[in-house]
Each structure stands twice: as structure tokens, then as C-alpha cells.
C-alpha positions as CSV (number, residue, x, y, z in Angstrom):
1,M,-16.9,80.9,71.6
2,F,-16.1,82.2,75.1
3,Y,-16.4,80.2,78.3
4,G,-16.3,81.1,82.0
5,F,-16.2,78.4,84.6
6,E,-16.4,78.3,88.4
7,V,-16.5,75.5,90.8
8,V,-18.0,76.3,94.2
9,T,-18.0,73.7,97.0
10,G,-18.4,73.5,100.7
11,H,-20.2,76.0,102.9
12,T,-20.8,79.7,102.2
13,H,-17.9,80.7,104.4
14,D,-15.6,78.1,102.9
15,Q,-15.9,78.6,99.2
16,F,-13.4,78.7,96.4
17,A,-13.9,79.3,92.7
18,W,-11.9,78.2,89.7
19,D,-11.8,80.2,86.5
20,Y,-10.3,79.1,83.2
21,G,-11.2,82.4,81.5
22,G,-9.0,83.3,78.6
23,G,-7.6,79.8,78.1
24,E,-8.6,77.1,75.7
25,F,-11.7,75.5,77.2
26,F,-10.4,72.0,76.9
27,E,-7.3,72.6,79.0
28,P,-8.9,71.3,82.2
29,V,-9.8,68.0,80.4
30,L,-6.2,67.5,79.3
31,D,-5.0,68.2,82.8
32,F,-7.5,65.6,84.1
33,L,-6.6,63.0,81.5
34,N,-2.9,63.5,82.1
35,K,-3.4,63.3,85.8
36,N,-2.0,66.8,86.3
37,Y,-4.2,67.3,89.3
38,L,-1.9,69.9,90.8
39,S,-1.8,71.9,87.6
40,L,-5.6,71.7,87.5
41,A,-5.9,72.8,91.1
42,G,-3.4,75.6,90.4
43,G,-6.2,77.4,88.7
44,V,-8.1,77.7,91.9
45,I,-8.9,81.2,93.0
46,I,-9.3,80.8,96.8
47,N,-11.6,83.1,98.6
48,G,-11.0,83.7,102.3
49,V,-8.0,81.3,102.5
50,S,-5.2,82.8,104.5
51,T,-2.8,80.0,105.3
52,P,-0.9,77.4,103.3
53,S,-2.5,74.6,105.2
54,E,-6.0,75.9,104.2
55,A,-4.9,76.1,100.5
56,E,-3.5,72.6,100.7
57,R,-6.7,71.3,102.1
58,H,-8.7,72.9,99.2
59,I,-6.3,71.4,96.6
60,D,-6.7,68.0,98.3
61,M,-10.4,68.5,97.9
62,V,-10.0,69.0,94.2
63,I,-7.9,65.9,93.8
64,D,-10.3,63.8,95.8
65,D,-13.2,65.1,93.8
66,L,-11.6,64.2,90.5
67,S,-10.5,60.8,91.8
68,N,-14.2,59.9,91.9
69,L,-14.5,60.4,88.2
70,E,-11.6,58.0,87.6
71,Q,-13.9,55.2,89.0
72,T,-16.2,55.6,86.0
73,A,-15.7,54.5,82.4
74,I,-14.7,58.0,81.4
75,R,-11.3,57.0,80.1
76,E,-12.6,54.2,78.0
77,M,-15.0,56.6,76.4
78,V,-12.2,59.1,75.8
79,D,-10.0,56.6,74.1
80,M,-12.9,55.3,71.9
81,V,-14.5,58.7,71.1
82,L,-12.1,61.6,71.5
83,L,-8.9,60.0,70.3
84,S,-8.6,60.9,66.6
85,D,-7.0,57.6,65.6
86,S,-9.4,55.3,67.5
87,I,-10.8,54.0,64.2
88,P,-9.1,53.8,60.8
89,Y,-11.5,56.1,59.1
90,N,-12.9,59.6,59.6
91,L,-16.0,60.0,61.8
92,S,-16.9,62.9,64.0
93,C,-16.8,62.7,67.8
94,E,-20.5,62.9,67.9
95,Q,-20.8,59.9,65.5
96,K,-18.4,57.9,67.6
97,Y,-20.1,58.9,70.8
98,S,-23.4,57.7,69.4
99,A,-21.9,54.3,68.6
100,Y,-20.3,54.1,72.0
101,M,-23.5,54.9,73.9
102,T,-25.5,52.5,71.8
103,I,-23.4,49.6,73.0
104,N,-23.2,50.9,76.6
105,L,-26.5,52.5,77.1
106,A,-27.5,50.4,80.1
107,N,-24.2,50.9,82.0
108,H,-23.1,54.4,81.0
109,R,-26.3,56.2,80.2
110,Y,-25.4,59.1,82.6
111,L,-21.7,59.1,81.9
112,L,-21.6,62.8,80.8
113,D,-24.5,64.1,82.8
114,Y,-23.7,67.2,84.9
115,S,-25.4,69.8,87.0
116,A,-24.6,73.5,86.7
117,E,-26.0,77.0,87.2
118,V,-25.7,79.0,84.1
119,R,-25.2,82.8,84.2
120,V,-24.9,85.2,81.3
121,E,-22.3,87.9,81.9
122,T,-20.3,90.6,80.0
123,T,-16.6,91.1,80.0
124,G,-14.3,93.6,78.3
125,A,-10.8,94.8,78.2
126,E,-9.1,96.2,81.3
127,D,-9.3,99.8,80.1
128,Y,-13.0,99.3,79.4
129,H,-13.6,98.6,83.1
130,A,-11.4,101.5,84.1
131,H,-13.7,103.8,82.1
132,T,-17.0,102.3,83.1
133,D,-16.7,101.1,86.7
134,R,-17.9,104.4,88.1
135,F,-21.3,103.7,86.4
136,R,-21.6,100.2,87.9
137,N,-25.0,99.6,89.5
138,S,-26.1,103.2,89.1
139,G,-29.5,102.2,87.6
140,K,-29.8,105.6,85.9
141,Q,-31.0,105.8,82.4
142,K,-28.8,108.8,81.6
143,D,-25.7,106.7,82.5
144,F,-26.8,104.1,79.9
145,F,-26.5,106.8,77.2
146,T,-23.2,108.0,78.6
147,L,-21.8,104.5,78.6
148,C,-22.8,104.0,75.0
149,D,-21.0,107.1,74.1
150,V,-17.8,105.8,75.9
151,I,-18.1,102.5,74.1
152,N,-18.6,104.2,70.8
153,E,-15.7,106.7,71.2
154,N,-13.2,104.0,72.3
155,N,-14.5,101.3,70.0
156,Y,-14.9,98.8,72.9
157,T,-16.2,95.4,72.1
158,P,-17.5,93.9,75.4
159,L,-18.3,90.2,75.1
160,L,-21.3,88.2,76.2
161,V,-20.1,85.2,78.2
162,T,-22.0,82.2,79.4
163,C,-20.6,81.3,82.8
164,H,-21.2,77.8,84.2
165,V,-21.1,77.4,87.9
166,F,-20.5,73.8,89.0
167,R,-20.8,72.2,92.4
168,S,-18.0,69.7,91.7
169,F,-15.0,69.4,89.4
170,C,-16.4,66.2,88.1
171,D,-19.4,68.1,86.8
172,M,-17.1,70.6,85.1
173,I,-15.0,67.9,83.4
174,R,-18.2,66.1,82.2
175,F,-19.5,69.3,80.7
176,L,-16.2,70.2,79.0
177,M,-16.0,66.7,77.5
178,S,-19.5,67.0,76.1
179,E,-18.5,70.3,74.6
180,M,-15.4,68.7,73.0
181,I,-17.6,66.0,71.5
182,R,-20.2,68.5,70.3
183,L,-17.5,70.8,68.7
184,N,-15.5,67.8,67.3
185,V,-12.4,68.5,69.2
186,S,-10.3,65.4,68.8
187,I,-7.2,64.6,70.9
188,K,-4.1,62.5,70.4
189,K,-1.5,60.7,72.6
190,C,2.0,62.1,72.2
191,K,4.3,59.6,70.6
192,N,7.1,60.8,72.9
193,C,5.7,61.4,76.4
194,G,2.4,59.5,76.0
195,K,0.3,62.4,77.3
196,Y,-3.0,63.5,75.8
197,Y,-3.0,66.7,73.7
198,V,-5.1,68.6,71.2
199,P,-3.1,68.6,67.9
200,S,-2.7,71.8,65.8
201,R,-2.7,69.6,62.7
202,S,-4.2,66.2,61.9
203,D,-0.8,64.6,61.1
204,A,0.9,65.8,64.3
205,L,2.7,63.1,66.3
206,F,4.1,65.1,69.2
207,C,2.8,67.5,71.8
208,S,4.3,70.9,72.7
209,G,5.0,69.9,76.3
210,V,8.5,69.5,77.9
211,S,10.2,66.4,76.7
212,P,10.9,63.9,79.5
213,Q,14.3,63.0,77.9
214,D,15.5,66.6,77.6
215,E,13.9,69.5,79.5
216,K,15.4,72.0,77.1
217,K,13.3,70.6,74.3
218,T,9.6,70.2,73.7
219,C,8.3,66.8,72.6
220,Q,7.9,68.2,69.1
221,E,11.6,69.3,69.0
222,Y,12.8,66.1,70.6
223,G,10.7,64.0,68.2
224,K,12.2,65.7,65.2
225,Y,15.7,65.2,66.7
226,S,14.9,61.6,67.5
227,N,13.5,60.9,64.0
228,Y,16.6,62.5,62.5
229,L,18.9,60.3,64.5
230,E,16.8,57.2,63.7
231,K,16.8,58.1,60.0
232,T,20.6,58.6,60.1
233,R,21.1,55.2,61.8
234,T,18.7,53.6,59.3
235,D,20.5,55.3,56.4
236,E,23.9,54.1,57.7
237,A,22.6,50.6,58.1
238,T,21.2,50.5,54.6
239,R,24.4,51.9,53.2
240,L,26.6,49.3,55.0
241,Y,24.3,46.5,54.0
242,K,24.4,47.4,50.4
243,Q,28.2,47.7,50.4
244,I,28.7,44.3,52.0
245,Y,26.0,42.7,49.9
246,N,27.4,44.0,46.6
247,A,30.9,42.9,47.6
248,K,29.8,39.4,48.5
249,N,27.5,39.1,45.5
250,N,30.4,40.1,43.2
251,R,32.6,37.5,44.7
252,A,29.9,34.9,44.2
253,R,29.4,35.8,40.6
254,Q,33.2,35.8,39.9
255,G,33.4,32.4,41.5
256,K,30.7,31.0,39.2
257,K,32.7,32.3,36.2
258,K,36.0,30.9,37.5
259,Y,34.7,27.5,38.6
260,P,32.0,26.4,36.2
261,P,29.5,24.8,36.1
262,N,28.9,24.7,39.9
263,G,30.7,28.0,40.7
264,N,32.5,28.4,44.0
265,P,30.2,27.2,46.8
266,P,32.1,29.0,49.7
267,W,31.3,32.4,48.2
268,N,27.6,31.4,47.7
269,T,27.4,30.2,51.2
270,D,29.0,33.4,52.5
271,L,26.4,35.6,50.7
272,E,23.5,33.4,51.8
273,G,24.7,33.4,55.4
274,F,25.1,37.2,55.4
275,I,21.5,37.7,54.0
276,A,20.1,35.3,56.6
277,K,21.9,36.9,59.5
278,A,20.9,40.5,58.4
279,N,17.3,39.4,58.1
280,A,17.5,37.9,61.6
281,Y,18.8,41.2,63.0
282,K,16.0,43.2,61.3
283,A,13.4,40.8,62.8
284,D,15.0,41.2,66.3
285,I,15.0,45.0,65.9
286,K,11.3,45.0,65.0
287,G,10.6,42.7,67.9
288,G,12.5,44.9,70.4
289,I,15.1,42.2,71.0
290,K,18.1,44.0,69.5
291,S,18.8,47.7,68.6
292,E,19.7,49.4,65.4
293,T,23.0,50.3,67.0
294,E,23.8,46.6,67.5
295,Y,22.9,45.9,63.9
296,I,25.2,48.7,62.6
297,E,28.1,47.4,64.7
298,W,27.7,43.9,63.3
299,L,27.6,45.3,59.8
300,K,30.8,47.3,60.4
301,S,32.5,44.2,61.7
302,M,31.4,42.3,58.6
303,K,32.7,45.1,56.3
304,E,36.1,45.1,58.0
305,K,36.7,41.4,57.2
306,K,38.9,41.1,54.2
307,V,38.1,37.4,53.5
308,F,34.8,35.7,53.2
309,S,33.2,34.3,56.3
310,N,30.0,32.5,57.3
311,A,28.5,35.8,58.6
312,T,28.7,34.7,62.2
């Protein structure tokens, strides 16, 4: 499916148009959701603007326009309908939108309503226009047959494009969101940067944008690197825990054989204290109170002790 978009505002002498031709149609929605207003306004094709101050004024107009949309329940709808993991089972965006509108019909009935002028146009490759521009608006029937010969000889495939012309960026975003729902284009939030993105696979966790932790890496690359480090730390913690546990457990068993029938209580107390302390560390890590690194350092200190302790 091919889309053309324009937003025309202001008076006839003070117009600008915005075109997302050739890109993914949902890109403006992602820019809006991620509050990349300058990126969104960067697509502006300004007609008749000659100074930087005029360009800045037009960009400010874009930002002000979109800020009006922020006052609606649009983000609540996005998180409930377009987010792929908003519910624990698989429903289409249309099914989730139906449920959302059923519970919010009175308040959000017109949430995605938009106004637009729709034009049907054709477009083709650059060399196609180079061969055919001389016939533009000739109105001659013989030129029609000549053009058909040109298209046939060069195997051109001009495309029929539906172009929507909006009077506001809010109308454009509403339209694009409705298309995402209709076409079941789900989005996710990146586990690294927190931005919205359209995943290339359903099990994707990270977007392809620049990682905030390392500008030389994408979030996908940094996520893999971070997972590797985390797995390495976890593996190291598991290895250290097993080594210490086995050593203390062996001592406790030897104590039972040497000092029957009650065994050797200090070794038992040492093992029990170690297990309790390790479990406390794991709970603190899960609760965000302590880090995996602190846990590993404690395990290393326990391993270095040559005699039993109370796992303090």
C-alpha cells in the first residue's frame, strides 16, 4: 500500500506541506508518541519560506498543533490498543479498539475522527518523469498512445497513490493511527530506551535506534551486550554459590560422621547462615536494593575464607 500525505495550514500565501512519501506510513505516529516533534517537523517541505525565522515559526506551529493532541486520551488508547503486550493473549488491534471504545464511547467517541481531502495521483521512477514530462497536460490523444509506447518499451510501472491532504497534523496522526489499527500494526516499547517502535519480529525486545548508553551502538546491539554481561554475572554468581555451598555442605556432612549422633553444630550453623544470607541478597537484587555485583563480591569474600564463619 502506498501513501502520500500533506498538511496545509494558514493562508494561501503562507502554506507549507509535509510529505512522508517513500517511508513507512507509521513513522509520523512513532515520532509523535516518542515526542520527536523536531524530527516530525523536519519532514516539512516549506513553500515560500526564505528565512530561518520563518522556518522556525512554521516548526513551532507543528509542535503547537501536536500538543493539542496530547490533551486527549490518545496515549491511553495507544497503550491499550496498539501495544502488542497490552493483554496476555493475542487479539487484533481492531478487536482491542472495539473493546476500548465500548467502555469509553461517551467520552472518546470521536478520538480518531479526522478531516481530509483525498486525491488520487500517479507516481513513477525519476527516469519515468524524465521521459514523460514533455507530454504533461498536452491533452492530445496521440500523446496518450505515444506515452503508452514509452511505458511499454521501458517497462515502467507507475503507481496509483491515494494522497490525503490534512488541515492539521492532529488530523494526520489520527488518520495514521486508524490505519495502524485497521492493518493490525502493533507497536512495542523498547526495553532499553523506552521509546515506541514497530518490531520486525514478535519476540523483539529492543528498537534499532541509537542507544542512550552508547551512541556507537543501537538499542538492539546494546541490549544483546547488556544481556551477555548480565548472563555472565549471573553465571559467575551461580558458579561461586555452588562452590561455597558444596564446600560448606561437605564440612557439615563430615561433622555429622565425626561427631555422632548430633554432628558438629558449628558447621551446620555455618551452612544455614550462608544459605539465608544468599537468599537475602537475591531478594534485595530482585527488589532493586542491591546489585548483582555486590552479591558477587560478597560470594568472593565468602570463598576466600579458609575457616567456617556465620556468613556475615
